[in-house]
PyMOL Python script that loads the backbone (N, CA, C, O; Angstrom):
from pymol import cmd

cmd.read_pdbstr("""\
ATOM      1  N   MET A   1      83.826 -17.484  -6.392  1.00  0.00           N
ATOM      2  CA  MET A   1      82.723 -18.410  -6.227  1.00  0.00           C
ATOM      3  C   MET A   1      81.448 -17.600  -6.041  1.00  0.00           C
ATOM      4  O   MET A   1      81.431 -16.642  -5.268  1.00  0.00           O
ATOM      5  N   GLY A   2      80.395 -17.968  -6.731  1.00  0.00           N
ATOM      6  CA  GLY A   2      79.141 -17.248  -6.634  1.00  0.00           C
ATOM      7  C   GLY A   2      78.458 -17.451  -5.293  1.00  0.00           C
ATOM      8  O   GLY A   2      78.676 -18.451  -4.609  1.00  0.00           O
ATOM      9  N   LYS A   3      77.629 -16.483  -4.933  1.00  0.00           N
ATOM     10  CA  LYS A   3      76.938 -16.516  -3.633  1.00  0.00           C
ATOM     11  C   LYS A   3      76.049 -17.750  -3.496  1.00  0.00           C
ATOM     12  O   LYS A   3      76.023 -18.375  -2.436  1.00  0.00           O
ATOM     13  N   ILE A   4      75.319 -18.108  -4.553  1.00  0.00           N
ATOM     14  CA  ILE A   4      74.423 -19.263  -4.479  1.00  0.00           C
ATOM     15  C   ILE A   4      75.227 -20.544  -4.256  1.00  0.00           C
ATOM     16  O   ILE A   4      74.825 -21.389  -3.457  1.00  0.00           O
ATOM     17  N   LEU A   5      76.346 -20.697  -4.944  1.00  0.00           N
ATOM     18  CA  LEU A   5      77.182 -21.872  -4.760  1.00  0.00           C
ATOM     19  C   LEU A   5      77.759 -21.898  -3.350  1.00  0.00           C
ATOM     20  O   LEU A   5      77.806 -22.952  -2.715  1.00  0.00           O
ATOM     21  N   LEU A   6      78.193 -20.753  -2.866  1.00  0.00           N
ATOM     22  CA  LEU A   6      78.725 -20.662  -1.511  1.00  0.00           C
ATOM     23  C   LEU A   6      77.646 -21.035  -0.496  1.00  0.00           C
ATOM     24  O   LEU A   6      77.921 -21.776   0.447  1.00  0.00           O
ATOM     25  N   ASP A   7      76.432 -20.535  -0.675  1.00  0.00           N
ATOM     26  CA  ASP A   7      75.324 -20.874   0.216  1.00  0.00           C
ATOM     27  C   ASP A   7      75.051 -22.378   0.206  1.00  0.00           C
ATOM     28  O   ASP A   7      74.819 -22.975   1.258  1.00  0.00           O
ATOM     29  N   LYS A   8      75.079 -22.993  -0.987  1.00  0.00           N
ATOM     30  CA  LYS A   8      74.819 -24.423  -1.098  1.00  0.00           C
ATOM     31  C   LYS A   8      75.906 -25.226  -0.388  1.00  0.00           C
ATOM     32  O   LYS A   8      75.605 -26.206   0.293  1.00  0.00           O
ATOM     33  N   ILE A   9      77.153 -24.824  -0.539  1.00  0.00           N
ATOM     34  CA  ILE A   9      78.254 -25.508   0.144  1.00  0.00           C
ATOM     35  C   ILE A   9      78.117 -25.351   1.653  1.00  0.00           C
ATOM     36  O   ILE A   9      78.327 -26.310   2.396  1.00  0.00           O
ATOM     37  N   MET A  10      77.770 -24.160   2.109  1.00  0.00           N
ATOM     38  CA  MET A  10      77.592 -23.931   3.541  1.00  0.00           C
ATOM     39  C   MET A  10      76.454 -24.788   4.083  1.00  0.00           C
ATOM     40  O   MET A  10      76.586 -25.380   5.155  1.00  0.00           O
ATOM     41  N   LEU A  11      75.352 -24.864   3.367  1.00  0.00           N
ATOM     42  CA  LEU A  11      74.201 -25.657   3.792  1.00  0.00           C
ATOM     43  C   LEU A  11      74.569 -27.141   3.843  1.00  0.00           C
ATOM     44  O   LEU A  11      74.237 -27.829   4.808  1.00  0.00           O
ATOM     45  N   THR A  12      75.242 -27.628   2.824  1.00  0.00           N
ATOM     46  CA  THR A  12      75.675 -29.023   2.791  1.00  0.00           C
ATOM     47  C   THR A  12      76.596 -29.329   3.966  1.00  0.00           C
ATOM     48  O   THR A  12      76.438 -30.357   4.624  1.00  0.00           O
ATOM     49  N   ASN A  13      77.548 -28.454   4.234  1.00  0.00           N
ATOM     50  CA  ASN A  13      78.473 -28.648   5.354  1.00  0.00           C
ATOM     51  C   ASN A  13      77.740 -28.615   6.688  1.00  0.00           C
ATOM     52  O   ASN A  13      78.048 -29.402   7.582  1.00  0.00           O
ATOM     53  N   TYR A  14      76.781 -27.721   6.830  1.00  0.00           N
ATOM     54  CA  TYR A  14      76.000 -27.615   8.066  1.00  0.00           C
ATOM     55  C   TYR A  14      75.222 -28.910   8.315  1.00  0.00           C
ATOM     56  O   TYR A  14      75.221 -29.439   9.426  1.00  0.00           O
ATOM     57  N   ILE A  15      74.572 -29.405   7.283  1.00  0.00           N
ATOM     58  CA  ILE A  15      73.786 -30.631   7.411  1.00  0.00           C
ATOM     59  C   ILE A  15      74.691 -31.801   7.769  1.00  0.00           C
ATOM     60  O   ILE A  15      74.358 -32.595   8.649  1.00  0.00           O
ATOM     61  N   GLN A  16      75.833 -31.915   7.097  1.00  0.00           N
ATOM     62  CA  GLN A  16      76.750 -33.012   7.386  1.00  0.00           C
ATOM     63  C   GLN A  16      77.276 -32.938   8.818  1.00  0.00           C
ATOM     64  O   GLN A  16      77.371 -33.962   9.495  1.00  0.00           O
ATOM     65  N   ALA A  17      77.613 -31.748   9.278  1.00  0.00           N
ATOM     66  CA  ALA A  17      78.106 -31.581  10.646  1.00  0.00           C
ATOM     67  C   ALA A  17      77.025 -31.955  11.661  1.00  0.00           C
ATOM     68  O   ALA A  17      77.321 -32.591  12.672  1.00  0.00           O
ATOM     69  N   ALA A  18      75.785 -31.568  11.399  1.00  0.00           N
ATOM     70  CA  ALA A  18      74.680 -31.902  12.300  1.00  0.00           C
ATOM     71  C   ALA A  18      74.452 -33.412  12.329  1.00  0.00           C
ATOM     72  O   ALA A  18      74.234 -33.984  13.397  1.00  0.00           O
ATOM     73  N   LEU A  19      74.500 -34.058  11.171  1.00  0.00           N
ATOM     74  CA  LEU A  19      74.311 -35.507  11.122  1.00  0.00           C
ATOM     75  C   LEU A  19      75.425 -36.235  11.862  1.00  0.00           C
ATOM     76  O   LEU A  19      75.197 -37.289  12.455  1.00  0.00           O
ATOM     77  N   ASN A  20      76.619 -35.678  11.828  1.00  0.00           N
ATOM     78  CA  ASN A  20      77.743 -36.280  12.557  1.00  0.00           C
ATOM     79  C   ASN A  20      77.553 -36.183  14.071  1.00  0.00           C
ATOM     80  O   ASN A  20      78.120 -36.982  14.815  1.00  0.00           O
ATOM     81  N   ARG A  21      76.769 -35.222  14.529  1.00  0.00           N
ATOM     82  CA  ARG A  21      76.513 -35.050  15.966  1.00  0.00           C
ATOM     83  C   ARG A  21      75.230 -35.761  16.421  1.00  0.00           C
ATOM     84  O   ARG A  21      74.886 -35.734  17.602  1.00  0.00           O
ATOM     85  N   ALA A  22      74.540 -36.386  15.489  1.00  0.00           N
ATOM     86  CA  ALA A  22      73.268 -37.047  15.811  1.00  0.00           C
ATOM     87  C   ALA A  22      73.485 -38.203  16.792  1.00  0.00           C
ATOM     88  O   ALA A  22      74.511 -38.883  16.773  1.00  0.00           O
ATOM     89  N   LYS A  23      72.492 -38.393  17.636  1.00  0.00           N
ATOM     90  CA  LYS A  23      72.467 -39.498  18.594  1.00  0.00           C
ATOM     91  C   LYS A  23      71.399 -40.487  18.137  1.00  0.00           C
ATOM     92  O   LYS A  23      70.267 -40.103  17.843  1.00  0.00           O
ATOM     93  N   TYR A  24      71.772 -41.762  18.082  1.00  0.00           N
ATOM     94  CA  TYR A  24      70.857 -42.816  17.633  1.00  0.00           C
ATOM     95  C   TYR A  24      70.567 -43.768  18.778  1.00  0.00           C
ATOM     96  O   TYR A  24      71.404 -44.003  19.649  1.00  0.00           O
ATOM     97  N   GLU A  25      69.357 -44.307  18.751  1.00  0.00           N
ATOM     98  CA  GLU A  25      68.941 -45.237  19.797  1.00  0.00           C
ATOM     99  C   GLU A  25      68.065 -46.310  19.160  1.00  0.00           C
ATOM    100  O   GLU A  25      67.187 -46.011  18.351  1.00  0.00           O
ATOM    101  N   LEU A  26      68.315 -47.562  19.535  1.00  0.00           N
ATOM    102  CA  LEU A  26      67.462 -48.663  19.115  1.00  0.00           C
ATOM    103  C   LEU A  26      66.345 -48.773  20.137  1.00  0.00           C
ATOM    104  O   LEU A  26      66.598 -49.006  21.318  1.00  0.00           O
ATOM    105  N   LEU A  27      65.111 -48.605  19.685  1.00  0.00           N
ATOM    106  CA  LEU A  27      63.959 -48.632  20.584  1.00  0.00           C
ATOM    107  C   LEU A  27      63.479 -50.062  20.842  1.00  0.00           C
ATOM    108  O   LEU A  27      63.840 -50.990  20.118  1.00  0.00           O
ATOM    109  N   ASP A  28      62.672 -50.221  21.871  1.00  0.00           N
ATOM    110  CA  ASP A  28      62.153 -51.541  22.244  1.00  0.00           C
ATOM    111  C   ASP A  28      61.361 -52.206  21.123  1.00  0.00           C
ATOM    112  O   ASP A  28      61.308 -53.433  21.042  1.00  0.00           O
ATOM    113  N   ASP A  29      60.746 -51.399  20.258  1.00  0.00           N
ATOM    114  CA  ASP A  29      59.958 -51.969  19.159  1.00  0.00           C
ATOM    115  C   ASP A  29      60.818 -52.346  17.946  1.00  0.00           C
ATOM    116  O   ASP A  29      60.287 -52.765  16.918  1.00  0.00           O
ATOM    117  N   GLY A  30      62.143 -52.199  18.064  1.00  0.00           N
ATOM    118  CA  GLY A  30      63.056 -52.579  16.988  1.00  0.00           C
ATOM    119  C   GLY A  30      63.333 -51.492  15.974  1.00  0.00           C
ATOM    120  O   GLY A  30      64.106 -51.704  15.040  1.00  0.00           O
ATOM    121  N   THR A  31      62.712 -50.322  16.137  1.00  0.00           N
ATOM    122  CA  THR A  31      62.980 -49.199  15.232  1.00  0.00           C
ATOM    123  C   THR A  31      64.096 -48.338  15.801  1.00  0.00           C
ATOM    124  O   THR A  31      64.471 -48.463  16.967  1.00  0.00           O
ATOM    125  N   PHE A  32      64.612 -47.472  14.961  1.00  0.00           N
ATOM    126  CA  PHE A  32      65.680 -46.566  15.364  1.00  0.00           C
ATOM    127  C   PHE A  32      65.136 -45.154  15.524  1.00  0.00           C
ATOM    128  O   PHE A  32      64.299 -44.699  14.745  1.00  0.00           O
ATOM    129  N   TYR A  33      65.624 -44.483  16.538  1.00  0.00           N
ATOM    130  CA  TYR A  33      65.277 -43.094  16.831  1.00  0.00           C
ATOM    131  C   TYR A  33      66.563 -42.297  16.760  1.00  0.00           C
ATOM    132  O   TYR A  33      67.604 -42.751  17.236  1.00  0.00           O
ATOM    133  N   ALA A  34      66.504 -41.111  16.169  1.00  0.00           N
ATOM    134  CA  ALA A  34      67.677 -40.247  16.074  1.00  0.00           C
ATOM    135  C   ALA A  34      67.285 -38.805  16.322  1.00  0.00           C
ATOM    136  O   ALA A  34      66.178 -38.376  15.995  1.00  0.00           O
ATOM    137  N   GLU A  35      68.214 -38.065  16.908  1.00  0.00           N
ATOM    138  CA  GLU A  35      68.020 -36.631  17.116  1.00  0.00           C
ATOM    139  C   GLU A  35      69.373 -35.944  17.114  1.00  0.00           C
ATOM    140  O   GLU A  35      70.410 -36.564  17.349  1.00  0.00           O
ATOM    141  N   VAL A  36      69.336 -34.643  16.842  1.00  0.00           N
ATOM    142  CA  VAL A  36      70.506 -33.793  17.000  1.00  0.00           C
ATOM    143  C   VAL A  36      70.189 -32.949  18.224  1.00  0.00           C
ATOM    144  O   VAL A  36      69.382 -32.024  18.139  1.00  0.00           O
ATOM    145  N   PRO A  37      70.810 -33.251  19.366  1.00  0.00           N
ATOM    146  CA  PRO A  37      70.383 -32.673  20.642  1.00  0.00           C
ATOM    147  C   PRO A  37      70.228 -31.151  20.667  1.00  0.00           C
ATOM    148  O   PRO A  37      69.288 -30.642  21.277  1.00  0.00           O
ATOM    149  N   GLU A  38      71.121 -30.426  20.024  1.00  0.00           N
ATOM    150  CA  GLU A  38      71.043 -28.969  20.103  1.00  0.00           C
ATOM    151  C   GLU A  38      70.030 -28.353  19.137  1.00  0.00           C
ATOM    152  O   GLU A  38      69.815 -27.141  19.159  1.00  0.00           O
ATOM    153  N   LEU A  39      69.409 -29.172  18.295  1.00  0.00           N
ATOM    154  CA  LEU A  39      68.414 -28.667  17.347  1.00  0.00           C
ATOM    155  C   LEU A  39      67.030 -29.104  17.820  1.00  0.00           C
ATOM    156  O   LEU A  39      66.554 -30.191  17.493  1.00  0.00           O
ATOM    157  N   GLN A  40      66.408 -28.240  18.587  1.00  0.00           N
ATOM    158  CA  GLN A  40      65.142 -28.529  19.257  1.00  0.00           C
ATOM    159  C   GLN A  40      64.055 -28.956  18.271  1.00  0.00           C
ATOM    160  O   GLN A  40      63.811 -28.294  17.262  1.00  0.00           O
ATOM    161  N   GLY A  41      63.414 -30.074  18.589  1.00  0.00           N
ATOM    162  CA  GLY A  41      62.293 -30.544  17.789  1.00  0.00           C
ATOM    163  C   GLY A  41      62.674 -31.352  16.572  1.00  0.00           C
ATOM    164  O   GLY A  41      61.800 -31.771  15.814  1.00  0.00           O
ATOM    165  N   LEU A  42      63.964 -31.582  16.365  1.00  0.00           N
ATOM    166  CA  LEU A  42      64.414 -32.322  15.185  1.00  0.00           C
ATOM    167  C   LEU A  42      64.699 -33.768  15.582  1.00  0.00           C
ATOM    168  O   LEU A  42      65.579 -34.034  16.400  1.00  0.00           O
ATOM    169  N   TYR A  43      63.953 -34.691  14.999  1.00  0.00           N
ATOM    170  CA  TYR A  43      64.166 -36.108  15.282  1.00  0.00           C
ATOM    171  C   TYR A  43      63.653 -36.941  14.112  1.00  0.00           C
ATOM    172  O   TYR A  43      62.967 -36.431  13.227  1.00  0.00           O
ATOM    173  N   ALA A  44      63.993 -38.218  14.121  1.00  0.00           N
ATOM    174  CA  ALA A  44      63.501 -39.154  13.113  1.00  0.00           C
ATOM    175  C   ALA A  44      63.319 -40.511  13.759  1.00  0.00           C
ATOM    176  O   ALA A  44      63.943 -40.818  14.774  1.00  0.00           O
ATOM    177  N   ASN A  45      62.456 -41.323  13.161  1.00  0.00           N
ATOM    178  CA  ASN A  45      62.220 -42.680  13.613  1.00  0.00           C
ATOM    179  C   ASN A  45      61.974 -43.525  12.375  1.00  0.00           C
ATOM    180  O   ASN A  45      61.158 -43.166  11.526  1.00  0.00           O
ATOM    181  N   ALA A  46      62.687 -44.663  12.268  1.00  0.00           N
ATOM    182  CA  ALA A  46      62.549 -45.505  11.078  1.00  0.00           C
ATOM    183  C   ALA A  46      62.930 -46.948  11.416  1.00  0.00           C
ATOM    184  O   ALA A  46      63.549 -47.209  12.448  1.00  0.00           O
ATOM    185  N   PRO A  47      62.554 -47.879  10.539  1.00  0.00           N
ATOM    186  CA  PRO A  47      62.814 -49.298  10.812  1.00  0.00           C
ATOM    187  C   PRO A  47      64.299 -49.684  10.802  1.00  0.00           C
ATOM    188  O   PRO A  47      64.689 -50.623  11.497  1.00  0.00           O
ATOM    189  N   THR A  48      65.128 -48.981  10.032  1.00  0.00           N
ATOM    190  CA  THR A  48      66.555 -49.301   9.971  1.00  0.00           C
ATOM    191  C   THR A  48      67.378 -48.061  10.277  1.00  0.00           C
ATOM    192  O   THR A  48      66.894 -46.934  10.169  1.00  0.00           O
ATOM    193  N   MET A  49      68.627 -48.285  10.662  1.00  0.00           N
ATOM    194  CA  MET A  49      69.525 -47.168  10.953  1.00  0.00           C
ATOM    195  C   MET A  49      69.729 -46.301   9.711  1.00  0.00           C
ATOM    196  O   MET A  49      69.738 -45.073   9.801  1.00  0.00           O
ATOM    197  N   GLU A  50      69.891 -46.937   8.561  1.00  0.00           N
ATOM    198  CA  GLU A  50      70.081 -46.192   7.315  1.00  0.00           C
ATOM    199  C   GLU A  50      68.857 -45.322   6.997  1.00  0.00           C
ATOM    200  O   GLU A  50      68.999 -44.149   6.652  1.00  0.00           O
ATOM    201  N   ASN A  51      67.664 -45.901   7.113  1.00  0.00           N
ATOM    202  CA  ASN A  51      66.442 -45.131   6.872  1.00  0.00           C
ATOM    203  C   ASN A  51      66.292 -43.997   7.881  1.00  0.00           C
ATOM    204  O   ASN A  51      65.843 -42.904   7.537  1.00  0.00           O
ATOM    205  N   CYS A  52      66.668 -44.263   9.111  1.00  0.00           N
ATOM    206  CA  CYS A  52      66.564 -43.254  10.154  1.00  0.00           C
ATOM    207  C   CYS A  52      67.485 -42.071   9.844  1.00  0.00           C
ATOM    208  O   CYS A  52      67.083 -40.916   9.984  1.00  0.00           O
ATOM    209  N   ARG A  53      68.713 -42.360   9.426  1.00  0.00           N
ATOM    210  CA  ARG A  53      69.657 -41.288   9.075  1.00  0.00           C
ATOM    211  C   ARG A  53      69.124 -40.483   7.891  1.00  0.00           C
ATOM    212  O   ARG A  53      69.227 -39.256   7.881  1.00  0.00           O
ATOM    213  N   GLU A  54      68.559 -41.161   6.899  1.00  0.00           N
ATOM    214  CA  GLU A  54      68.017 -40.448   5.734  1.00  0.00           C
ATOM    215  C   GLU A  54      66.822 -39.590   6.134  1.00  0.00           C
ATOM    216  O   GLU A  54      66.691 -38.456   5.672  1.00  0.00           O
ATOM    217  N   GLU A  55      65.950 -40.122   6.990  1.00  0.00           N
ATOM    218  CA  GLU A  55      64.809 -39.328   7.465  1.00  0.00           C
ATOM    219  C   GLU A  55      65.275 -38.130   8.288  1.00  0.00           C
ATOM    220  O   GLU A  55      64.704 -37.044   8.199  1.00  0.00           O
ATOM    221  N   LEU A  56      66.320 -38.341   9.090  1.00  0.00           N
ATOM    222  CA  LEU A  56      66.851 -37.231   9.878  1.00  0.00           C
ATOM    223  C   LEU A  56      67.411 -36.150   8.964  1.00  0.00           C
ATOM    224  O   LEU A  56      67.204 -34.962   9.208  1.00  0.00           O
ATOM    225  N   LYS A  57      68.113 -36.551   7.924  1.00  0.00           N
ATOM    226  CA  LYS A  57      68.671 -35.588   6.959  1.00  0.00           C
ATOM    227  C   LYS A  57      67.549 -34.798   6.291  1.00  0.00           C
ATOM    228  O   LYS A  57      67.624 -33.573   6.195  1.00  0.00           O
ATOM    229  N   GLN A  58      66.513 -35.491   5.831  1.00  0.00           N
ATOM    230  CA  GLN A  58      65.393 -34.810   5.180  1.00  0.00           C
ATOM    231  C   GLN A  58      64.688 -33.871   6.155  1.00  0.00           C
ATOM    232  O   GLN A  58      64.333 -32.749   5.794  1.00  0.00           O
ATOM    233  N   SER A  59      64.487 -34.326   7.377  1.00  0.00           N
ATOM    234  CA  SER A  59      63.852 -33.475   8.394  1.00  0.00           C
ATOM    235  C   SER A  59      64.705 -32.247   8.683  1.00  0.00           C
ATOM    236  O   SER A  59      64.178 -31.147   8.850  1.00  0.00           O
ATOM    237  N   LEU A  60      66.011 -32.431   8.743  1.00  0.00           N
ATOM    238  CA  LEU A  60      66.921 -31.310   8.991  1.00  0.00           C
ATOM    239  C   LEU A  60      66.846 -30.282   7.860  1.00  0.00           C
ATOM    240  O   LEU A  60      66.804 -29.078   8.115  1.00  0.00           O
ATOM    241  N   GLU A  61      66.830 -30.748   6.631  1.00  0.00           N
ATOM    242  CA  GLU A  61      66.718 -29.830   5.492  1.00  0.00           C
ATOM    243  C   GLU A  61      65.427 -29.015   5.591  1.00  0.00           C
ATOM    244  O   GLU A  61      65.443 -27.797   5.409  1.00  0.00           O
ATOM    245  N   GLU A  62      64.319 -29.684   5.877  1.00  0.00           N
ATOM    246  CA  GLU A  62      63.031 -28.995   5.996  1.00  0.00           C
ATOM    247  C   GLU A  62      63.019 -28.063   7.201  1.00  0.00           C
ATOM    248  O   GLU A  62      62.448 -26.975   7.137  1.00  0.00           O
ATOM    249  N   TRP A  63      63.644 -28.481   8.300  1.00  0.00           N
ATOM    250  CA  TRP A  63      63.737 -27.679   9.524  1.00  0.00           C
ATOM    251  C   TRP A  63      64.478 -26.372   9.244  1.00  0.00           C
ATOM    252  O   TRP A  63      64.064 -25.307   9.700  1.00  0.00           O
ATOM    253  N   ILE A  64      65.570 -26.461   8.494  1.00  0.00           N
ATOM    254  CA  ILE A  64      66.361 -25.269   8.148  1.00  0.00           C
ATOM    255  C   ILE A  64      65.550 -24.333   7.259  1.00  0.00           C
ATOM    256  O   ILE A  64      65.478 -23.132   7.521  1.00  0.00           O
ATOM    257  N   VAL A  65      64.942 -24.879   6.211  1.00  0.00           N
ATOM    258  CA  VAL A  65      64.170 -24.051   5.274  1.00  0.00           C
ATOM    259  C   VAL A  65      63.035 -23.342   6.000  1.00  0.00           C
ATOM    260  O   VAL A  65      62.846 -22.137   5.831  1.00  0.00           O
ATOM    261  N   LEU A  66      62.283 -24.078   6.805  1.00  0.00           N
ATOM    262  CA  LEU A  66      61.175 -23.471   7.539  1.00  0.00           C
ATOM    263  C   LEU A  66      61.686 -22.401   8.503  1.00  0.00           C
ATOM    264  O   LEU A  66      61.118 -21.312   8.589  1.00  0.00           O
ATOM    265  N   GLY A  67      62.743 -22.713   9.214  1.00  0.00           N
ATOM    266  CA  GLY A  67      63.307 -21.735  10.143  1.00  0.00           C
ATOM    267  C   GLY A  67      63.718 -20.447   9.459  1.00  0.00           C
ATOM    268  O   GLY A  67      63.454 -19.357   9.966  1.00  0.00           O
ATOM    269  N   LEU A  68      64.363 -20.569   8.312  1.00  0.00           N
ATOM    270  CA  LEU A  68      64.775 -19.377   7.569  1.00  0.00           C
ATOM    271  C   LEU A  68      63.561 -18.603   7.050  1.00  0.00           C
ATOM    272  O   LEU A  68      63.541 -17.373   7.086  1.00  0.00           O
ATOM    273  N   GLN A  69      62.545 -19.334   6.566  1.00  0.00           N
ATOM    274  CA  GLN A  69      61.333 -18.668   6.079  1.00  0.00           C
ATOM    275  C   GLN A  69      60.637 -17.899   7.191  1.00  0.00           C
ATOM    276  O   GLN A  69      60.065 -16.836   6.951  1.00  0.00           O
ATOM    277  N   LEU A  70      60.682 -18.429   8.401  1.00  0.00           N
ATOM    278  CA  LEU A  70      60.028 -17.781   9.538  1.00  0.00           C
ATOM    279  C   LEU A  70      60.914 -16.736  10.205  1.00  0.00           C
ATOM    280  O   LEU A  70      60.498 -16.084  11.163  1.00  0.00           O
ATOM    281  N   GLY A  71      62.136 -16.577   9.699  1.00  0.00           N
ATOM    282  CA  GLY A  71      63.043 -15.579  10.252  1.00  0.00           C
ATOM    283  C   GLY A  71      63.727 -16.005  11.540  1.00  0.00           C
ATOM    284  O   GLY A  71      64.254 -15.163  12.268  1.00  0.00           O
ATOM    285  N   HIS A  72      63.725 -17.297  11.830  1.00  0.00           N
ATOM    286  CA  HIS A  72      64.386 -17.796  13.032  1.00  0.00           C
ATOM    287  C   HIS A  72      65.895 -17.816  12.838  1.00  0.00           C
ATOM    288  O   HIS A  72      66.383 -17.938  11.715  1.00  0.00           O
ATOM    289  N   ASN A  73      66.621 -17.697  13.925  1.00  0.00           N
ATOM    290  CA  ASN A  73      68.066 -17.886  13.879  1.00  0.00           C
ATOM    291  C   ASN A  73      68.348 -19.373  13.828  1.00  0.00           C
ATOM    292  O   ASN A  73      67.812 -20.139  14.629  1.00  0.00           O
ATOM    293  N   ILE A  74      69.178 -19.782  12.902  1.00  0.00           N
ATOM    294  CA  ILE A  74      69.584 -21.177  12.808  1.00  0.00           C
ATOM    295  C   ILE A  74      70.834 -21.334  13.662  1.00  0.00           C
ATOM    296  O   ILE A  74      71.810 -20.613  13.455  1.00  0.00           O
ATOM    297  N   PRO A  75      70.827 -22.257  14.616  1.00  0.00           N
ATOM    298  CA  PRO A  75      71.998 -22.396  15.488  1.00  0.00           C
ATOM    299  C   PRO A  75      73.272 -22.633  14.685  1.00  0.00           C
ATOM    300  O   PRO A  75      73.277 -23.384  13.711  1.00  0.00           O
ATOM    301  N   GLU A  76      74.337 -21.990  15.103  1.00  0.00           N
ATOM    302  CA  GLU A  76      75.623 -22.162  14.437  1.00  0.00           C
ATOM    303  C   GLU A  76      76.212 -23.507  14.808  1.00  0.00           C
ATOM    304  O   GLU A  76      76.036 -24.003  15.921  1.00  0.00           O
ATOM    305  N   SER A  77      76.919 -24.087  13.845  1.00  0.00           N
ATOM    306  CA  SER A  77      77.702 -25.271  14.148  1.00  0.00           C
ATOM    307  C   SER A  77      79.136 -24.799  14.361  1.00  0.00           C
ATOM    308  O   SER A  77      79.413 -23.601  14.297  1.00  0.00           O
ATOM    309  N   GLU A  78      80.033 -25.722  14.609  1.00  0.00           N
ATOM    310  CA  GLU A  78      81.416 -25.340  14.871  1.00  0.00           C
ATOM    311  C   GLU A  78      82.049 -24.600  13.704  1.00  0.00           C
ATOM    312  O   GLU A  78      82.892 -23.728  13.914  1.00  0.00           O
ATOM    313  N   SER A  79      81.661 -24.930  12.482  1.00  0.00           N
ATOM    314  CA  SER A  79      82.337 -24.339  11.325  1.00  0.00           C
ATOM    315  C   SER A  79      81.415 -23.558  10.397  1.00  0.00           C
ATOM    316  O   SER A  79      81.873 -23.031   9.383  1.00  0.00           O
ATOM    317  N   ASN A  80      80.130 -23.471  10.718  1.00  0.00           N
ATOM    318  CA  ASN A  80      79.184 -22.833   9.793  1.00  0.00           C
ATOM    319  C   ASN A  80      78.216 -21.937  10.531  1.00  0.00           C
ATOM    320  O   ASN A  80      77.794 -22.239  11.647  1.00  0.00           O
ATOM    321  N   ASN A  81      77.869 -20.833   9.897  1.00  0.00           N
ATOM    322  CA  ASN A  81      76.715 -20.073  10.344  1.00  0.00           C
ATOM    323  C   ASN A  81      75.986 -19.591   9.104  1.00  0.00           C
ATOM    324  O   ASN A  81      76.517 -19.665   7.996  1.00  0.00           O
ATOM    325  N   PHE A  82      74.793 -19.107   9.288  1.00  0.00           N
ATOM    326  CA  PHE A  82      73.963 -18.754   8.150  1.00  0.00           C
ATOM    327  C   PHE A  82      73.792 -17.247   7.987  1.00  0.00           C
ATOM    328  O   PHE A  82      72.790 -16.790   7.438  1.00  0.00           O
ATOM    329  N   SER A  83      74.746 -16.493   8.453  1.00  0.00           N
ATOM    330  CA  SER A  83      74.626 -15.040   8.321  1.00  0.00           C
ATOM    331  C   SER A  83      74.603 -14.625   6.854  1.00  0.00           C
ATOM    332  O   SER A  83      73.951 -13.641   6.505  1.00  0.00           O
ATOM    333  N   ILE A  84      75.295 -15.347   6.001  1.00  0.00           N
ATOM    334  CA  ILE A  84      75.299 -15.007   4.569  1.00  0.00           C
ATOM    335  C   ILE A  84      73.946 -15.347   3.959  1.00  0.00           C
ATOM    336  O   ILE A  84      73.424 -14.580   3.150  1.00  0.00           O
ATOM    337  N   ILE A  85      73.376 -16.480   4.332  1.00  0.00           N
ATOM    338  CA  ILE A  85      72.104 -16.905   3.747  1.00  0.00           C
ATOM    339  C   ILE A  85      70.955 -15.992   4.190  1.00  0.00           C
ATOM    340  O   ILE A  85      70.008 -15.781   3.433  1.00  0.00           O
ATOM    341  N   GLN A  86      71.032 -15.463   5.384  1.00  0.00           N
ATOM    342  CA  GLN A  86      69.900 -14.714   5.935  1.00  0.00           C
ATOM    343  C   GLN A  86      69.871 -13.237   5.535  1.00  0.00           C
ATOM    344  O   GLN A  86      69.117 -12.477   6.142  1.00  0.00           O
ATOM    345  N   ASP A  87      70.653 -12.791   4.546  1.00  0.00           N
ATOM    346  CA  ASP A  87      70.666 -11.365   4.230  1.00  0.00           C
ATOM    347  C   ASP A  87      69.433 -10.870   3.538  1.00  0.00           C
ATOM    348  O   ASP A  87      69.336  -9.684   3.224  1.00  0.00           O
TER     349      ASP A  87
END
""", "prot")
cmd.dss("prot")
cmd.show_as("cartoon", "prot")
cmd.util.cbc("prot")
cmd.orient("prot")
């Protein structure tokens, strides 16, 4: 398997694992709020649960890309780390 394909699979798995750990809350204004507690600064807010999950996914993707560009360590999940991507 090529390195780029392996990186893409690892990234997809990381995002899915993070979304599975997300915490959702229905706010007083009727919108949904979501966050992944161990990923500081990552959250989403949207009118529906589905939109909130999609916004959280998009925010997570951007959070990872920015973190890697800035040379930050991306927190490991239970089954994934980014040591291969960060070479």
